[in-house]
N, CA, C and O of each residue as an XYZ file, in Angstrom:
680
protein
N       0.825     -1.190      0.000
C       0.000      0.000      0.000
C       0.872      1.258      0.000
O       0.530      2.251     -0.643
N       2.006      1.218      0.725
C       2.873      2.392      0.771
C       3.434      2.728     -0.597
O       3.556      3.906     -0.933
N       3.785      1.713     -1.408
C       4.314      2.014     -2.740
C       3.242      2.631     -3.609
O       3.551      3.439     -4.486
N       1.996      2.274     -3.390
C       0.897      2.864     -4.139
C       0.779      4.353     -3.815
O       0.555      5.175     -4.703
N       0.932      4.689     -2.530
C       0.792      6.087     -2.107
C       2.015      6.931     -2.420
O       1.931      8.159     -2.392
N       3.154      6.304     -2.718
C       4.353      7.052     -3.084
C       4.200      7.733     -4.437
O       4.865      8.734     -4.703
N       3.336      7.207     -5.292
C       3.101      7.800     -6.601
C       1.883      8.725     -6.480
O       0.772      8.245     -6.256
N       2.075     10.047     -6.626
C       0.972     10.998     -6.426
C      -0.218     10.745     -7.364
O      -1.364     10.928     -6.955
N       0.030     10.336     -8.595
C      -1.049     10.083     -9.538
C      -1.891      8.890     -9.094
O      -3.120      8.942     -9.147
N      -1.232      7.813     -8.657
C      -1.957      6.643     -8.155
C      -2.733      7.000     -6.896
O      -3.868      6.560     -6.716
N      -2.131      7.784     -6.041
C      -2.784      8.207     -4.800
C      -4.059      8.982     -5.125
O      -5.095      8.758     -4.500
N      -3.991      9.882     -6.090
C      -5.152     10.646     -6.500
C      -6.232      9.734     -7.072
O      -7.415      9.922     -6.788
N      -5.834      8.748     -7.877
C      -6.791      7.804     -8.457
C      -7.507      7.015     -7.369
O      -8.715      6.793     -7.454
N      -6.774      6.592     -6.352
C      -7.371      5.846     -5.241
C      -8.372      6.718     -4.497
O      -9.452      6.252     -4.134
N      -8.025      7.968     -4.268
C      -8.929      8.883     -3.563
C     -10.196      9.115     -4.376
O     -11.298      9.062     -3.830
N     -10.055      9.371     -5.672
C     -11.216      9.608     -6.538
C     -12.108      8.369     -6.581
O     -13.331      8.476     -6.481
N     -11.495      7.196     -6.729
C     -12.267      5.960     -6.762
C     -13.027      5.773     -5.453
O     -14.209      5.429     -5.468
N     -12.367      5.996     -4.334
C     -12.998      5.834     -3.018
C     -14.165      6.798     -2.850
O     -15.221      6.415     -2.349
N     -13.978      8.043     -3.266
C     -15.052      9.023     -3.159
C     -16.235      8.663     -4.052
O     -17.388      8.850     -3.664
N     -15.950      8.146     -5.250
C     -17.041      7.768     -6.151
C     -17.831      6.595     -5.591
O     -19.051      6.542     -5.745
N     -17.149      5.654     -4.942
C     -17.845      4.512     -4.339
C     -18.726      4.977     -3.179
O     -19.836      4.474     -3.005
N     -18.243      5.922     -2.395
C     -19.045      6.468     -1.292
C     -20.270      7.167     -1.863
O     -21.368      7.027     -1.325
N     -20.094      7.920     -2.947
C     -21.195      8.637     -3.578
C     -22.245      7.676     -4.119
O     -23.442      7.900     -3.937
N     -21.808      6.603     -4.784
C     -22.733      5.599     -5.317
C     -23.485      4.924     -4.176
O     -24.700      4.739     -4.256
N     -22.778      4.558     -3.124
C     -23.418      3.917     -1.971
C     -24.451      4.830     -1.347
O     -25.532      4.371     -0.977
N     -24.148      6.103     -1.221
C     -25.088      7.059     -0.636
C     -26.323      7.213     -1.522
O     -27.444      7.262     -1.016
N     -26.125      7.290     -2.841
C     -27.257      7.425     -3.762
C     -28.152      6.191     -3.688
O     -29.376      6.318     -3.696
N     -27.555      4.992     -3.615
C     -28.352      3.772     -3.493
C     -29.121      3.768     -2.184
O     -30.278      3.349     -2.148
N     -28.495      4.227     -1.110
C     -29.156      4.292      0.186
C     -30.346      5.256      0.132
O     -31.414      4.946      0.660
N     -30.170      6.415     -0.497
C     -31.258      7.384     -0.613
C     -32.417      6.811     -1.423
O     -33.577      6.973     -1.043
N     -32.112      6.142     -2.538
C     -33.166      5.561     -3.377
C     -33.855      4.423     -2.660
O     -35.063      4.247     -2.819
N     -33.131      3.643     -1.876
C     -33.747      2.540     -1.138
C     -34.731      3.087     -0.111
O     -35.777      2.481      0.122
N     -34.409      4.231      0.510
C     -35.291      4.809      1.517
C     -36.575      5.340      0.896
O     -37.637      5.247      1.511
N     -36.498      5.899     -0.320
C     -37.729      6.415     -0.921
C     -38.420      5.398     -1.826
O     -39.404      5.730     -2.487
N     -37.910      4.148     -1.865
C     -38.567      3.071     -2.602
C     -38.299      3.055     -4.082
O     -38.930      2.278     -4.799
N     -37.392      3.876     -4.576
C     -37.167      3.937     -6.021
C     -35.907      3.213     -6.461
O     -35.422      3.439     -7.569
N     -35.372      2.347     -5.614
C     -34.131      1.660     -6.001
C     -34.348      0.790     -7.234
O     -33.430      0.593     -8.030
N     -35.549      0.276     -7.389
C     -35.876     -0.464     -8.602
C     -36.695      0.462     -9.479
O     -37.821      0.816     -9.130
N     -36.147      0.850    -10.597
C     -36.840      1.731    -11.514
C     -37.768      0.914    -12.413
O     -37.607      0.905    -13.633
N     -38.736      0.230    -11.807
C     -39.650     -0.630    -12.544
C     -40.942      0.115    -12.768
O     -41.502      0.691    -11.836
N     -41.416      0.108    -13.987
C     -42.687      0.715    -14.335
C     -43.800     -0.065    -13.643
O     -43.859     -1.290    -13.754
N     -44.671      0.626    -12.940
C     -45.748     -0.032    -12.196
C     -46.665     -0.813    -13.126
O     -47.316     -1.761    -12.686
N     -46.735     -0.439    -14.406
C     -47.590     -1.146    -15.350
C     -46.884     -2.259    -16.088
O     -47.462     -2.845    -17.004
N     -45.661     -2.568    -15.724
C     -44.891     -3.598    -16.418
C     -45.066     -4.948    -15.742
O     -45.059     -5.037    -14.514
N     -45.222     -5.999    -16.538
C     -45.288     -7.339    -15.953
C     -43.994     -7.684    -15.223
O     -42.913     -7.270    -15.640
N     -44.104     -8.432    -14.148
C     -42.938     -8.841    -13.372
C     -42.168     -9.918    -14.129
O     -40.937     -9.907    -14.148
N     -42.894    -10.850    -14.755
C     -42.273    -11.936    -15.521
C     -42.080    -11.446    -16.953
O     -43.017    -10.938    -17.568
N     -40.883    -11.596    -17.478
C     -40.569    -11.120    -18.829
C     -41.159    -12.062    -19.888
O     -41.552    -13.183    -19.568
N     -41.222    -11.614    -21.135
C     -41.707    -12.496    -22.201
C     -40.882    -13.792    -22.322
O     -41.455    -14.870    -22.479
N     -39.562    -13.696    -22.250
C     -38.753    -14.921    -22.370
C     -38.954    -15.837    -21.168
O     -38.945    -17.059    -21.314
N     -39.134    -15.259    -19.980
C     -39.439    -16.088    -18.808
C     -40.795    -16.769    -18.968
O     -40.981    -17.904    -18.530
N     -41.733    -16.077    -19.593
C     -43.052    -16.668    -19.851
C     -42.923    -17.883    -20.760
O     -43.581    -18.899    -20.534
N     -42.088    -17.788    -21.778
C     -41.877    -18.932    -22.679
C     -41.214    -20.077    -21.918
O     -41.561    -21.237    -22.140
N     -40.288    -19.787    -21.042
C     -39.664    -20.840    -20.226
C     -40.699    -21.527    -19.338
O     -40.680    -22.750    -19.193
N     -41.598    -20.750    -18.747
C     -42.673    -21.335    -17.929
C     -43.595    -22.203    -18.784
O     -44.069    -23.249    -18.341
N     -43.837    -21.759    -19.999
C     -44.651    -22.524    -20.956
C     -44.022    -23.890    -21.218
O     -44.712    -24.909    -21.196
N     -42.723    -23.911    -21.464
C     -42.032    -25.187    -21.727
C     -42.056    -26.068    -20.480
O     -42.257    -27.278    -20.589
N     -41.856    -25.490    -19.308
C     -41.942    -26.265    -18.059
C     -43.325    -26.890    -17.902
O     -43.442    -28.062    -17.545
N     -44.365    -26.116    -18.167
C     -45.737    -26.629    -18.063
C     -46.008    -27.678    -19.131
O     -46.713    -28.657    -18.884
N     -45.448    -27.471    -20.322
C     -45.596    -28.449    -21.405
C     -44.944    -29.767    -20.992
O     -45.525    -30.835    -21.183
N     -43.748    -29.696    -20.432
C     -43.049    -30.911    -20.004
C     -43.801    -31.639    -18.899
O     -43.701    -32.860    -18.781
N     -44.543    -30.911    -18.101
C     -45.350    -31.520    -17.043
C     -46.706    -31.977    -17.566
O     -47.491    -32.567    -16.823
N     -46.986    -31.706    -18.840
C     -48.284    -32.004    -19.450
C     -49.406    -31.405    -18.608
O     -50.464    -32.011    -18.441
N     -49.157    -30.200    -18.079
C     -50.099    -29.512    -17.206
C     -50.989    -28.590    -18.046
O     -50.674    -27.418    -18.251
N     -52.092    -29.137    -18.521
C     -52.987    -28.392    -19.407
C     -53.578    -27.177    -18.689
O     -53.751    -26.123    -19.301
N     -53.884    -27.315    -17.414
C     -54.431    -26.186    -16.658
C     -53.432    -25.029    -16.628
O     -53.806    -23.885    -16.890
N     -52.175    -25.311    -16.315
C     -51.147    -24.269    -16.298
C     -50.940    -23.688    -17.694
O     -50.765    -22.478    -17.842
N     -50.959    -24.533    -18.711
C     -50.790    -24.059    -20.087
C     -51.944    -23.136    -20.483
O     -51.730    -22.123    -21.149
N     -53.150    -23.480    -20.079
C     -54.299    -22.616    -20.382
C     -54.190    -21.283    -19.647
O     -54.689    -20.272    -20.140
N     -53.549    -21.260    -18.481
C     -53.380    -20.019    -17.731
C     -52.290    -19.128    -18.319
O     -52.394    -17.903    -18.261
N     -51.255    -19.728    -18.881
C     -50.130    -18.957    -19.409
C     -50.361    -18.513    -20.857
O     -49.593    -17.724    -21.406
N     -51.428    -19.032    -21.461
C     -51.784    -18.663    -22.836
C     -53.097    -17.892    -22.823
O     -53.864    -17.960    -21.862
N     -53.344    -17.160    -23.899
C     -54.568    -16.378    -24.036
C     -55.576    -17.148    -24.881
O     -55.217    -18.014    -25.679
N     -56.823    -16.814    -24.686
C     -57.897    -17.419    -25.474
C     -58.548    -16.343    -26.331
O     -58.775    -15.229    -25.857
N     -58.851    -16.659    -27.584
C     -58.498    -17.922    -28.248
C     -56.997    -17.983    -28.529
O     -56.309    -16.962    -28.515
N     -56.509    -19.172    -28.779
C     -55.095    -19.418    -29.058
C     -54.976    -19.870    -30.505
O     -55.816    -20.625    -30.993
N     -53.930    -19.408    -31.194
C     -53.754    -19.829    -32.592
C     -52.386    -20.454    -32.822
O     -51.413    -20.149    -32.133
N     -52.347    -21.333    -33.808
C     -51.101    -21.919    -34.327
C     -51.074    -21.709    -35.830
O     -52.048    -22.002    -36.522
N     -49.966    -21.205    -36.329
C     -49.686    -21.170    -37.759
C     -48.422    -21.992    -37.931
O     -47.321    -21.528    -37.634
N     -48.589    -23.218    -38.414
C     -47.452    -24.149    -38.559
C     -47.345    -24.556    -40.022
O     -48.190    -25.282    -40.545
N     -46.289    -24.075    -40.670
C     -46.166    -24.334    -42.105
C     -47.368    -23.722    -42.801
O     -47.639    -22.531    -42.652
N     -48.088    -24.533    -43.558
C     -49.296    -24.068    -44.248
C     -50.556    -24.279    -43.409
O     -51.636    -23.847    -43.812
N     -50.441    -24.931    -42.257
C     -51.601    -25.187    -41.398
C     -51.904    -23.986    -40.523
O     -51.008    -23.381    -39.934
N     -53.191    -23.652    -40.447
C     -53.640    -22.543    -39.614
C     -54.811    -23.019    -38.768
O     -55.815    -23.501    -39.293
N     -54.675    -22.878    -37.453
C     -55.742    -23.326    -36.560
C     -55.941    -22.309    -35.438
O     -54.986    -21.724    -34.928
N     -57.200    -22.116    -35.072
C     -57.549    -21.290    -33.928
C     -58.319    -22.182    -32.964
O     -59.240    -22.893    -33.365
N     -57.938    -22.139    -31.697
C     -58.534    -22.985    -30.665
C     -59.145    -22.104    -29.578
O     -58.665    -21.000    -29.321
N     -60.195    -22.594    -28.950
C     -60.806    -21.851    -27.841
C     -59.784    -21.591    -26.747
O     -59.752    -20.508    -26.163
N     -58.952    -22.583    -26.473
C     -57.875    -22.443    -25.491
C     -56.728    -23.353    -25.915
O     -56.910    -24.261    -26.726
N     -55.548    -23.102    -25.359
C     -54.365    -23.859    -25.757
C     -54.560    -25.364    -25.569
O     -54.165    -26.160    -26.421
N     -55.167    -25.742    -24.457
C     -55.351    -27.163    -24.158
C     -56.063    -27.932    -25.263
O     -55.891    -29.144    -25.390
N     -56.867    -27.226    -26.067
C     -57.550    -27.876    -27.188
C     -56.603    -28.172    -28.344
O     -56.957    -28.910    -29.263
N     -55.404    -27.602    -28.302
C     -54.466    -27.748    -29.424
C     -53.450    -28.867    -29.236
O     -52.664    -29.149    -30.141
N     -53.458    -29.507    -28.071
C     -52.413    -30.486    -27.773
C     -53.011    -31.776    -27.215
O     -54.003    -31.762    -26.486
N     -52.376    -32.888    -27.581
C     -52.752    -34.195    -27.030
C     -51.464    -34.872    -26.572
O     -50.721    -35.431    -27.379
N     -51.212    -34.815    -25.264
C     -49.970    -35.349    -24.717
C     -49.875    -36.862    -24.851
O     -48.775    -37.396    -24.990
N     -50.991    -37.556    -24.813
C     -50.951    -39.015    -24.973
C     -50.448    -39.397    -26.358
O     -49.652    -40.327    -26.493
N     -50.896    -38.698    -27.375
C     -50.428    -38.970    -28.740
C     -48.950    -38.612    -28.860
O     -48.180    -39.367    -29.454
N     -48.544    -37.476    -28.307
C     -47.123    -37.094    -28.351
C     -46.263    -38.165    -27.683
O     -45.232    -38.559    -28.227
N     -46.678    -38.636    -26.513
C     -45.921    -39.672    -25.805
C     -45.928    -40.987    -26.579
O     -44.919    -41.690    -26.623
N     -47.052    -41.315    -27.180
C     -47.133    -42.525    -28.002
C     -46.175    -42.446    -29.198
O     -45.648    -43.459    -29.655
N     -45.964    -41.223    -29.690
C     -45.048    -41.005    -30.822
C     -43.599    -40.840    -30.389
O     -42.736    -40.539    -31.214
N     -43.317    -41.037    -29.084
C     -41.935    -41.051    -28.624
C     -41.481    -39.853    -27.817
O     -40.370    -39.858    -27.287
N     -42.324    -38.811    -27.707
C     -41.922    -37.621    -26.958
C     -41.913    -37.911    -25.464
O     -42.825    -38.542    -24.929
N     -40.859    -37.434    -24.802
C     -40.771    -37.543    -23.344
C     -40.671    -36.162    -22.698
O     -41.305    -35.908    -21.673
N     -39.881    -35.273    -23.290
C     -39.724    -33.920    -22.757
C     -39.087    -33.041    -23.830
O     -38.583    -33.525    -24.843
N     -39.128    -31.748    -23.575
C     -38.535    -30.767    -24.488
C     -37.531    -29.912    -23.737
O     -37.643    -29.717    -22.527
N     -36.547    -29.403    -24.469
C     -35.551    -28.492    -23.910
C     -35.410    -27.293    -24.834
O     -35.412    -27.423    -26.058
N     -35.289    -26.133    -24.224
C     -35.042    -24.909    -24.986
C     -33.565    -24.868    -25.357
O     -32.696    -24.984    -24.493
N     -33.289    -24.704    -26.644
C     -31.904    -24.510    -27.099
C     -31.520    -23.040    -27.064
O     -30.394    -22.685    -26.714
N     -32.481    -22.183    -27.434
C     -32.228    -20.738    -27.389
C     -33.541    -19.982    -27.365
O     -34.554    -20.427    -27.905
N     -33.492    -18.830    -26.726
C     -34.621    -17.898    -26.696
C     -34.096    -16.533    -27.104
O     -33.014    -16.121    -26.684
N     -34.867    -15.835    -27.923
C     -34.474    -14.497    -28.340
C     -35.695    -13.596    -28.335
O     -36.694    -13.883    -28.994
N     -35.607    -12.513    -27.592
C     -36.661    -11.515    -27.610
C     -36.523    -10.734    -28.910
O     -35.523    -10.049    -29.127
N     -37.516    -10.837    -29.762
C     -37.483    -10.159    -31.055
C     -38.014     -8.736    -30.927
O     -37.470     -7.799    -31.511
N     -39.083     -8.595    -30.154
C     -39.736     -7.297    -30.032
C     -40.493     -7.242    -28.717
O     -41.015     -8.252    -28.246
N     -40.549     -6.045    -28.125
C     -41.360     -5.857    -26.929
C     -41.768     -4.398    -26.810
O     -40.936     -3.498    -26.923
N     -43.057     -4.173    -26.580
C     -43.545     -2.873    -26.155
C     -44.458     -3.126    -24.962
O     -44.449     -4.230    -24.418
N     -45.230     -2.161    -24.547
C     -46.029     -2.331    -23.328
C     -47.205     -3.290    -23.504
O     -47.745     -3.783    -22.513
N     -47.609     -3.562    -24.740
C     -48.780     -4.404    -24.980
C     -48.478     -5.739    -25.637
O     -49.197     -6.714    -25.419
N     -47.415     -5.794    -26.443
C     -47.115     -7.009    -27.200
C     -45.630     -7.323    -27.155
O     -44.797     -6.456    -26.891
N     -45.323     -8.574    -27.418
C     -43.922     -8.966    -27.580
C     -43.867    -10.187    -28.489
O     -44.868    -10.875    -28.692
N     -42.693    -10.437    -29.025
C     -42.461    -11.598    -29.881
C     -41.170    -12.246    -29.418
O     -40.143    -11.587    -29.260
N     -41.247    -13.565    -29.202
C     -40.085    -14.330    -28.751
C     -39.840    -15.473    -29.729
O     -40.762    -16.196    -30.109
N     -38.588    -15.619    -30.126
C     -38.180    -16.740    -30.974
C     -37.588    -17.822    -30.070
O     -36.726    -17.552    -29.234
N     -38.071    -19.052    -30.259
C     -37.537    -20.170    -29.483
C     -37.083    -21.280    -30.425
O     -37.817    -21.691    -31.323
N     -35.870    -21.751    -30.203
C     -35.391    -22.972    -30.834
C     -35.370    -24.013    -29.726
O     -34.872    -23.757    -28.630
N     -35.914    -25.187    -30.018
C     -36.032    -26.213    -28.985
C     -35.838    -27.596    -29.585
O     -35.874    -27.783    -30.801
N     -35.635    -28.538    -28.711
C     -35.539    -29.942    -29.125
C     -36.496    -30.766    -28.284
O     -36.704    -30.500    -27.100
N     -37.068    -31.764    -28.920
C     -37.877    -32.747    -28.212
C     -37.034    -34.005    -28.065
O     -36.286    -34.383    -28.967
N     -37.173    -34.640    -26.913
C     -36.383    -35.824    -26.587
C     -37.293    -37.006    -26.292
O     -38.412    -36.854    -25.801
N     -36.776    -38.187    -26.608
C     -37.453    -39.420    -26.243
C     -37.034    -39.856    -24.854
O     -36.191    -39.219    -24.224
N     -37.618    -40.931    -24.382
C     -37.313    -41.458    -23.048
C     -35.840    -41.855    -22.920
O     -35.300    -41.892    -21.815
N     -35.190    -42.154    -24.051
C     -33.769    -42.533    -24.036
C     -32.840    -41.316    -24.115
O     -31.635    -41.467    -24.319
N     -33.398    -40.118    -23.954
C     -32.659    -38.855    -24.000
C     -32.048    -38.556    -25.361
O     -31.100    -37.778    -25.460
N     -32.585    -39.168    -26.404
C     -32.141    -38.880    -27.763
C     -33.071    -37.843    -28.392
O     -34.285    -37.892    -28.194
N     -32.504    -36.914    -29.142
C     -33.297    -35.883    -29.810
C     -34.148    -36.539    -30.894
O     -33.646    -37.273    -31.745
N     -35.448    -36.256    -30.840
C     -36.348    -36.770    -31.880
C     -36.827    -35.652    -32.813
O     -37.375    -35.919    -33.882
N     -36.613    -34.389    -32.395
C     -37.013    -33.250    -33.213
C     -36.291    -32.013    -32.714
O     -36.168    -31.800    -31.508
N     -35.817    -31.205    -33.636
C     -35.339    -29.861    -33.314
C     -36.089    -28.913    -34.235
O     -36.144    -29.127    -35.446
N     -36.664    -27.867    -33.662
C     -37.490    -26.948    -34.445
C     -37.426    -25.556    -33.839
O     -36.865    -25.348    -32.763
N     -38.012    -24.615    -34.555
C     -38.099    -23.236    -34.098
C     -39.533    -22.749    -34.227
O     -40.286    -23.194    -35.093
N     -39.889    -21.830    -33.347
C     -41.201    -21.191    -33.419
C     -41.076    -19.776    -32.875
O     -40.237    -19.489    -32.021
N     -41.918    -18.912    -33.384
C     -42.028    -17.549    -32.874
C     -43.354    -17.446    -32.140
O     -44.376    -17.932    -32.623
N     -43.338    -16.815    -30.977
C     -44.534    -16.705    -30.156
C     -44.919    -15.244    -29.981
O     -44.085    -14.398    -29.655
N     -46.208    -14.963    -30.207
C     -46.768    -13.650    -29.964
C     -47.317    -13.642    -28.545
O     -48.137    -14.488    -28.189
N     -46.869    -12.689    -27.735
C     -47.349    -12.551    -26.367
C     -48.067    -11.220    -26.228
O     -47.684    -10.216    -26.829
N     -49.124    -11.239    -25.416
C     -49.911    -10.041    -25.150
C     -49.886     -9.765    -23.654
O     -49.872    -10.691    -22.843
N     -49.880     -8.489    -23.295
C     -49.900     -8.083    -21.900
C     -51.361     -7.964    -21.457
O     -52.071     -7.049    -21.873
N     -51.797     -8.894    -20.612
C     -53.134     -8.886    -20.033
C     -53.002     -8.616    -18.540
O     -52.491     -9.453    -17.796
N     -53.463     -7.443    -18.103
C     -53.423     -7.099    -16.680
C     -52.050     -7.336    -16.068
O     -51.932     -7.935    -14.999
N     -51.017     -6.862    -16.750
C     -49.622     -6.968    -16.285
C     -49.107     -8.399    -16.219
O     -48.227     -8.709    -15.416
N     -49.649     -9.263    -17.053
C     -49.144    -10.635    -17.187
C     -48.990    -10.943    -18.664
O     -49.926    -10.769    -19.445
N     -47.802    -11.404    -19.047
C     -47.604    -11.820    -20.427
C     -48.305    -13.153    -20.637
O     -48.120    -14.094    -19.864
N     -49.112    -13.222    -21.692
C     -49.775    -14.468    -22.072
C     -49.456    -14.736    -23.533
O     -49.390    -13.818    -24.351
N     -49.262    -15.996    -23.840
C     -48.947    -16.381    -25.217
C     -50.257    -16.445    -25.998
O     -51.153    -17.223    -25.667
N     -50.354    -15.634    -27.016
C     -51.568    -15.552    -27.834
C     -51.537    -16.567    -28.972
O     -52.575    -17.089    -29.380
N     -50.334    -16.841    -29.480
C     -50.236    -17.780    -30.584
C     -48.802    -18.042    -30.969
O     -47.873    -17.386    -30.496
N     -48.647    -19.021    -31.842
C     -47.317    -19.409    -32.291
C     -47.245    -19.533    -33.794
O     -48.220    -19.892    -34.454
N     -46.060    -19.227    -34.331
C     -45.777    -19.306    -35.764
C     -44.566    -20.208    -35.949
O     -43.529    -19.999    -35.319
N     -44.694    -21.186    -36.790
C     -43.565    -22.058    -37.092
C     -43.464    -22.230    -38.600
O     -44.479    -22.431    -39.267
N     -42.251    -22.153    -39.149
C     -42.115    -22.315    -40.596
C     -42.403    -23.743    -41.051
O     -42.702    -23.980    -42.222
N     -42.313    -24.686    -40.125
C     -42.590    -26.088    -40.454
C     -43.685    -26.608    -39.539
O     -43.982    -26.019    -38.500
N     -44.268    -27.701    -39.939
C     -45.312    -28.300    -39.133
C     -44.694    -29.039    -37.943
O     -43.903    -29.966    -38.118
N     -45.062    -28.618    -36.743
C     -44.591    -29.254    -35.516
C     -45.802    -29.949    -34.912
O     -46.824    -29.312    -34.654
N     -45.691    -31.231    -34.688
C     -46.834    -31.984    -34.175
C     -47.162    -31.568    -32.747
O     -46.277    -31.384    -31.911
N     -48.444    -31.427    -32.495
C     -48.929    -31.172    -31.143
C     -49.780    -32.339    -30.655
O     -50.414    -32.273    -29.602
N     -49.777    -33.418    -31.455
C     -50.580    -34.581    -31.116
C     -52.003    -34.493    -31.613
O     -52.748    -35.471    -31.543
N     -52.391    -33.336    -32.113
C     -53.770    -33.130    -32.615
C     -53.831    -33.111    -34.140
O     -54.885    -32.825    -34.707
N     -52.729    -33.410    -34.806
C     -52.715    -33.301    -36.258
C     -52.638    -34.647    -36.926
O     -52.617    -34.727    -38.155
């Protein structure tokens, strides 16, 4: 430490750095006291669009139709390749028994990308793989999901896929 202080320029840098850290700490303390430490818009959903898609995949893997219907909006649509379908609710678009009979055991997200987001809508691109019980990939595909902000909760309104991805109902 003494060699650091022997150089006046280094000594000045240490003092400036120390003062800036004290200033930042004080500003954070002031914001914490008035409740503004998190600059979150009161009208913004707590769960992000990409987190919503992750929850969707978790619910899909659990074959939890009730949770899937809650995380999606009604009516729900799929545009897969040339196929276009609108369903009263998401649960009407999937048959987990058929998917399992065809070898599906679970899905994993390979990548998620937020394409667009404003206060009312968002678009998320997901690349994912479906796996069989032997942990072998049986399908890798991509889909884009349209999400809508309903009462400060992102809900998936529909999905777009360039290719036909089986949901067990086709």
